[in-house]
C-alpha positions in Angstrom: -47.0 77.6 157.1 -45.1 74.5 155.9 -46.7 72.0 153.6 -46.2 68.3 153.8 -44.9 66.7 150.5 -47.6 64.1 151.0 -50.5 66.6 151.0 -52.3 67.7 147.8 -50.8 71.2 148.2 -47.3 69.6 148.6 -47.7 67.6 145.5 -48.9 70.6 143.5 -45.8 72.5 144.5 -43.4 69.6 144.3 -43.6 67.0 141.4 -40.6 65.1 142.9 -42.9 63.8 145.6 -44.4 61.4 143.2 -42.0 58.5 144.0 -42.7 58.9 147.8 -46.5 58.9 147.1 -46.2 55.7 145.0 -44.2 54.0 147.7 -46.6 55.1 150.5 -49.7 54.0 148.5 -48.1 50.6 147.9 -47.5 49.9 151.6 -50.5 51.5 153.3 -54.2 50.9 153.4 -57.0 52.0 151.0 -57.2 55.4 152.6 -53.6 56.1 151.7 -54.2 54.8 148.2 -57.1 57.2 147.7 -55.1 60.1 149.1 -52.2 59.3 146.7 -54.6 59.2 143.8 -55.9 62.7 144.7 -52.3 64.0 144.8 -51.5 62.6 141.4 -54.6 64.2 140.1 -53.6 67.5 141.7 -50.3 67.5 139.8 -52.1 66.6 136.5 -54.6 69.4 137.0 -51.9 71.9 137.8 -50.0 71.1 134.5 -53.3 71.3 132.6 -54.2 74.7 134.0 -50.7 75.9 133.4 -50.8 74.8 129.8 -54.2 76.5 129.2 -53.0 79.7 130.8 -49.8 79.8 128.7 -51.8 79.2 125.6 -54.2 82.1 126.2 -52.4 84.8 128.3 -50.8 87.9 126.8 -47.8 89.7 128.1 -48.3 93.1 129.7 -46.6 95.9 131.6 -47.5 94.3 134.9 -45.8 91.0 134.1 -42.9 90.1 136.3 -41.6 87.6 138.8 -44.2 88.7 141.4 -47.1 88.2 139.1 -45.7 84.9 137.9 -45.5 83.7 141.5 -49.0 84.8 142.2 -50.3 83.1 139.1 -48.5 79.9 140.0 -49.9 79.8 143.5 -53.3 80.4 142.1 -52.9 77.6 139.7 -51.8 75.3 142.5 -54.9 76.3 144.6 -57.2 75.6 141.6 -55.6 72.2 141.0 -56.2 71.2 144.6 -59.8 72.3 144.6 -60.5 70.4 141.4 -58.9 67.2 142.6 -60.8 64.3 144.3 -64.2 65.2 142.9 -66.7 62.4 142.3 -66.2 60.8 138.9 -62.9 62.6 138.4 -59.5 61.4 137.3 -58.4 60.4 140.8 -60.8 57.5 140.7 -59.3 56.1 137.6 -55.8 56.7 139.0 -56.8 54.9 142.2 -57.9 51.9 140.2 -54.6 51.8 138.3 -52.7 52.2 141.6 -54.5 49.3 143.2 -53.7 47.0 140.2 -50.1 48.2 139.4 -48.5 49.2 142.7 -47.1 46.5 145.0 -45.4 46.7 148.4 -41.6 46.8 148.3 -40.1 43.5 147.4 -43.2 42.1 145.8 -43.1 40.9 142.2 -44.2 43.2 139.4 -47.8 43.1 138.4 -48.5 41.1 135.2 -49.9 43.2 132.4 -51.4 42.8 129.0 -48.1 43.5 127.2 -48.3 47.3 127.4 -45.2 49.2 128.4 -44.9 50.3 132.0 -45.5 53.9 131.1 -48.8 53.2 129.3 -51.0 53.4 132.5 -52.7 56.5 133.7 -50.1 57.0 136.5 -47.2 56.1 134.2 -48.2 58.8 131.7 -47.9 61.4 134.4 -44.5 60.5 135.9 -42.9 57.3 134.6 -41.7 54.4 136.7 -38.4 52.6 137.7 -38.1 50.9 134.3 -38.6 54.2 132.4 -36.2 56.0 134.7 -33.5 53.4 134.2 -34.0 53.5 130.4 -33.7 57.3 130.4 -30.5 57.2 132.5 -29.0 54.4 130.4 -29.3 56.3 127.1 -29.0 59.9 128.2 -25.3 60.2 127.4 -25.5 58.8 123.8 -28.7 60.8 123.1 -27.3 64.0 124.4 -24.2 63.6 122.1 -26.4 63.0 119.1 -28.7 65.9 120.0 -25.7 68.3 119.9 -24.8 67.1 116.4 -28.3 66.9 114.9 -30.4 69.4 116.9 -33.1 66.8 117.7 -33.8 67.0 121.4 -32.4 64.1 123.4 -35.7 63.7 125.2 -37.5 63.3 121.9 -35.1 60.5 120.8 -35.1 58.7 124.2 -38.9 58.9 124.4 -39.2 57.4 120.9 -36.7 54.7 121.7 -38.6 53.9 124.9 -41.9 53.6 123.0 -40.4 51.5 120.2 -38.8 49.0 122.6 -41.3 49.0 125.5 -38.7 50.8 127.6 -36.1 48.1 126.8 -38.4 45.1 127.3 -38.9 44.3 123.7 -35.8 45.3 121.8 -35.2 43.8 118.4 -32.8 40.8 118.6 -31.1 38.4 116.3 -32.3 34.8 115.9 -29.6 33.7 118.5 -30.9 36.3 121.0 -28.0 38.7 120.5 -29.0 42.4 120.6 -29.4 44.3 117.4 -29.0 47.6 119.2 -31.9 49.0 117.0 -33.8 51.3 119.3 -36.1 52.9 116.7 -37.5 50.0 114.7 -35.7 51.2 111.5 -36.1 48.6 108.8 -33.4 47.4 106.5 -34.4 48.4 103.0 -32.5 47.5 99.8 -30.1 50.4 100.2 -29.0 49.3 103.7 -25.5 47.6 103.6 -25.1 46.9 107.3 -26.1 44.0 109.5 -29.7 42.8 109.6 -32.0 41.3 112.2 -35.0 39.4 110.9 -38.0 39.3 113.3 -41.8 39.1 113.4 -43.5 42.4 113.8 -47.0 44.0 113.8 -47.9 46.2 110.9 -51.2 48.0 110.4 -52.7 47.4 106.9 -55.9 49.2 106.2 -56.2 49.9 109.9 -55.9 46.2 110.9 -52.9 44.8 112.8 -51.1 41.9 111.1 -48.1 39.9 111.9 -45.3 40.0 109.3 -41.7 39.0 109.1 -39.5 42.0 108.4 -35.8 42.8 108.2 -34.4 45.5 110.6 -31.1 47.3 110.7 -28.6 46.1 113.3 -25.8 48.1 114.9 -22.7 47.6 117.0 -23.9 49.8 119.8 -26.8 51.9 121.0 -24.9 55.0 120.2 -24.8 53.9 116.5 -28.6 53.5 116.7 -29.1 57.0 117.9 -26.7 58.4 115.2 -28.4 56.4 112.4 -31.9 57.6 113.5 -30.7 61.2 113.6 -29.3 60.9 110.1 -32.5 59.5 108.8 -34.7 62.2 110.4 -32.5 65.2 109.7 -31.3 64.3 106.2 -34.2 62.6 104.5 -36.6 65.0 102.6 -39.4 62.8 103.8 -39.0 64.1 107.4 -38.3 67.7 106.5 -41.4 69.0 108.2 -40.6 67.0 111.3 -37.3 68.9 111.7 -39.4 72.1 111.8 -41.3 70.9 114.9 -38.4 70.4 117.3 -40.0 72.8 119.8 -43.2 70.9 120.1 -43.7 67.3 121.4 -47.1 67.0 119.7 -45.9 68.6 116.5 -42.9 66.3 116.3 -44.9 63.1 117.0 -47.6 64.1 114.6 -45.1 65.0 111.9 -43.5 61.5 112.2 -46.9 59.8 111.8 -47.9 62.0 108.8 -44.5 61.2 107.2 -45.3 57.5 107.6 -42.7 56.6 110.2 -45.1 53.9 111.6 -48.3 52.3 110.5 -50.0 52.4 113.9 -52.9 54.9 113.6 -52.4 55.9 117.2 -48.6 56.4 116.9 -48.5 60.1 117.4 -50.5 59.9 120.7 -48.5 57.1 122.0 -45.2 58.7 121.1 -46.3 62.0 122.7 -46.9 60.2 126.0 -43.5 58.5 125.9 -41.7 61.8 125.2 -43.6 63.6 128.0 -42.8 60.7 130.3 -39.1 61.2 129.5 -39.3 65.0 130.0 -40.9 64.4 133.4 -38.2 62.0 134.5 -35.5 64.3 133.3 -37.0 67.2 135.3 -37.2 65.0 138.4 -33.6 63.9 138.0 -32.2 67.4 137.4 
């Protein structure tokens, strides 16, 4: 029996249907919006169940491709059954869709300044801005990843978080780009160009506006290389380099090492990296 990509079962089996769902929800009525929300929830539940299973299951003699397929199908079925329940995640997603999604050709919804990927739906899949950002920087990030060992997805995700996916890059006073994707400050030992801007720092847990000097580069590729040198060569980030197989471990390591003063930095960075990973999987 074939499954439509716009059914909950289709979504659970095919994450690439997300863009079609978003388009359909933006053009159709409230019923379509509700159905799309259920489908997003089904995908989320499937990934959650999969993560829980991987964290608890043990290998055995009966493991193999057949058992893996059966387990995957079972996870999909559980995900569908758990989706759309009263008070569940789909209701929150539906509210976000109703505010964020617009018909084709309409202007973007005005927000509170958060990056596009910082909504419930955005955390699951990413949007056009995030996809364009990932595509723009994939080549430079991949080259630096081969040199440093830091995954390209980790670097792109952090660059996306630091710049609001390209919307709030650090610029010189005349508006020229600094090409600083990672918010690296220009300390006394920095001998290169500098961009001086107003930024938000958390002091004793409270956000404050301060004027700070940031490093400036000649290209985005230079920004990726300088970031990789900082993380891979500084003893301060030694434990971060031991967490290159874990999104959460990498993000938590950066926060513990004092990369940023935001107390929620690790959680926000993890979401940005996972958004990047989802987009890369969809594009592959």
